[in-house]
N, C-alpha and C positions, 0 to 999 in steps of 0.2 A: 430567557429562552429555556424551555422545558424539553429535555430530550429523554426518551424512555430507557436508554441504556446507560450503564456506568462507564464513565471515562476512565482511561488507564491510570492516571495519576490523581483521580478524584475531582478534577476540574477540566474543562475544555482547554486544549492547548491553543497557543496563538497560531496565526496562519503560517508563519515560517516553520514552527515546530511540526505542525500538522502536515505540511508539504514534504518534509524530510522523513517523517516517521512512517514505518510500514504498518503499525497497529496503533489506532487511537483509542480503542475500547478495551476494557478489562476482559481478557480471554476466558476467565472462569465462568462467565455468565451464559456461555453458549454451549449447546449440546453437540453441535457438529460444525465443521469448517464452512459449509455453505451458508448457514445462518449468520456466522460471524462475518463472512465476506459481504453479505447483503447489508448488514448493520454498519460495517465499515464504510461502504459506499454512501449510505444514508448520512453518516456522520460527516463525511467529506463534503457532501452537498450542503449540509447544515452550516458548516464552517466556510463554505464557498472556496474550497481548495480543489485542485485538479484530482480526478479519480486516478487510481492506480490501474495500470494495464498489465495483462499477463506477460507481455514481452518487454516490460520495463527493465528487467534485470539483465537482459541480453544486450549485445552490441548492435548498433544500427549499421555498421560497416560490414561488408562481406569479409569473411576470413579465408585466407589461402592456406592450403595444406603445406606444412613445412617440407614434406618430401618433394613436392613439385617445384618448390623454389630452389632446392639444392641442385637440381639437375640443370637449371638455366645458366 
């Protein structure tokens, strides 16, 4: 498998490592964050792991303000 970008640790990670890691590629080879994001998506497709989504870091459950709970 020939991939045109440099992997972060010199070799492609296994699928488990790739699924848990936020960056698979060496950051120094990119001029801007958008190019890096596109290349990261290509790398994830190459390894057949799920793509990262912008809302992945947030919670999926609604949050209730602490002030409104104290009054109940």
